[in-house]
PAGURO-319779 format. One line per field, with one value per residue (C-alpha): residue in three letters; y, x, z; residue number from 0. Coordinates in Angstrom, 1 decimal. Layout:
N
residuo = (ALA / ...)
y = (Y / ...)
x = (X / ...)
z = (Z / ...)
num = (NUM / ...)
% end
This chain:
83
residuo = (MET / TYR / ASP / LEU / MET / CYS / PHE / VAL / ARG / VAL / GLU / PHE / PRO / ASP / ASP / PRO / ASN / VAL / GLU / GLY / MET / LEU / TYR / TRP / TYR / ILE / CYS / ASP / PHE / LYS / GLY / ALA / GLN / PRO / GLY / ASP / ARG / VAL / ILE / ALA / PRO / LEU / GLY / ARG / HIS / ASN / ASN / THR / GLN / LYS / GLY / ILE / ILE / ARG / GLU / VAL / ARG / ILE / THR / GLU / ASP / TYR / ASN / ALA / PRO / PHE / PRO / LEU / TYR / LEU / ILE / LYS / SER / ILE / ARG / LYS / LEU / ILE / LYS / SER / ASP / GLY / ASP)
y = (-24.6 / -27.3 / -30.7 / -31.8 / -34.8 / -37.0 / -37.5 / -39.9 / -40.2 / -43.9 / -45.7 / -49.3 / -50.6 / -54.2 / -53.2 / -52.7 / -51.0 / -48.0 / -48.0 / -44.6 / -43.1 / -41.8 / -41.7 / -39.7 / -41.4 / -40.4 / -42.2 / -42.6 / -44.5 / -42.5 / -42.3 / -42.9 / -42.0 / -42.2 / -45.7 / -47.4 / -50.0 / -49.9 / -51.9 / -49.7 / -49.9 / -49.2 / -48.6 / -48.6 / -52.0 / -51.0 / -54.2 / -53.9 / -53.8 / -53.3 / -49.9 / -47.7 / -44.2 / -41.7 / -38.5 / -37.5 / -34.3 / -33.2 / -30.4 / -29.2 / -30.9 / -27.8 / -28.0 / -31.6 / -32.4 / -33.8 / -33.3 / -34.8 / -36.7 / -38.6 / -39.7 / -43.3 / -44.4 / -46.6 / -50.0 / -51.0 / -49.4 / -51.6 / -49.7 / -50.0 / -51.4 / -48.3 / -49.8)
x = (-65.9 / -68.5 / -67.8 / -69.8 / -72.1 / -73.6 / -77.4 / -79.1 / -82.8 / -83.7 / -86.7 / -87.6 / -89.4 / -89.6 / -91.7 / -95.4 / -95.9 / -93.8 / -94.3 / -93.7 / -92.2 / -88.6 / -86.6 / -83.5 / -80.4 / -76.9 / -74.4 / -70.8 / -69.7 / -67.7 / -68.9 / -72.7 / -74.6 / -78.2 / -79.0 / -76.7 / -78.3 / -78.1 / -78.9 / -80.7 / -82.8 / -86.5 / -89.4 / -89.7 / -88.1 / -85.1 / -85.4 / -82.8 / -84.0 / -82.6 / -83.2 / -82.1 / -80.6 / -82.7 / -80.9 / -77.6 / -77.1 / -73.7 / -74.1 / -73.4 / -75.3 / -77.3 / -78.7 / -79.8 / -82.9 / -84.7 / -84.1 / -80.6 / -81.5 / -84.2 / -82.1 / -80.8 / -77.6 / -77.0 / -75.6 / -74.1 / -73.5 / -73.7 / -72.4 / -74.3 / -72.5 / -73.4 / -76.3)
z = (40.7 / 40.2 / 38.8 / 35.8 / 36.1 / 33.4 / 33.5 / 31.1 / 30.3 / 30.0 / 28.4 / 29.4 / 26.3 / 27.5 / 30.6 / 29.8 / 33.2 / 32.3 / 28.5 / 27.0 / 30.2 / 30.5 / 33.7 / 34.6 / 36.1 / 37.0 / 34.8 / 36.2 / 33.1 / 30.5 / 26.9 / 27.4 / 24.2 / 23.1 / 21.9 / 24.4 / 26.6 / 30.4 / 33.4 / 36.0 / 39.1 / 38.5 / 40.8 / 44.6 / 44.9 / 42.7 / 40.6 / 37.8 / 34.2 / 30.8 / 29.3 / 26.4 / 26.8 / 24.9 / 26.0 / 27.6 / 29.5 / 31.0 / 33.5 / 37.0 / 39.9 / 40.6 / 37.0 / 37.4 / 35.4 / 38.5 / 42.2 / 42.7 / 45.9 / 44.0 / 41.0 / 40.9 / 39.3 / 36.3 / 37.3 / 33.9 / 30.5 / 27.4 / 24.4 / 21.2 / 18.1 / 16.1 / 14.3)
num = (0 / 1 / 2 / 3 / 4 / 5 / 6 / 7 / 8 / 9 / 10 / 11 / 12 / 13 / 14 / 15 / 16 / 17 / 18 / 19 / 20 / 21 / 22 / 23 / 24 / 25 / 26 / 27 / 28 / 29 / 30 / 31 / 32 / 33 / 34 / 35 / 36 / 37 / 38 / 39 / 40 / 41 / 42 / 43 / 44 / 45 / 46 / 47 / 48 / 49 / 50 / 51 / 52 / 53 / 54 / 55 / 56 / 57 / 58 / 59 / 60 / 61 / 62 / 63 / 64 / 65 / 66 / 67 / 68 / 69 / 70 / 71 / 72 / 73 / 74 / 75 / 76 / 77 / 78 / 79 / 80 / 81 / 82)
% end
């Protein structure tokens, strides 16, 4: 049996270089929801930036939304206050 993985689609609204683009990440933190903020590596230099989760997908690794070997991981999850 396959283990389920959490994939999140993140937007980085404060970075004009990637405005309007969404990126998939693996999220090892429990309870990630759309609207939560994250710290994640971005770009070829993996500089960390603040982003916002726009979509959460829980599925098997073979159903990853992007090739698994190319997906980076969320470094920190910052839960929203429900606003």
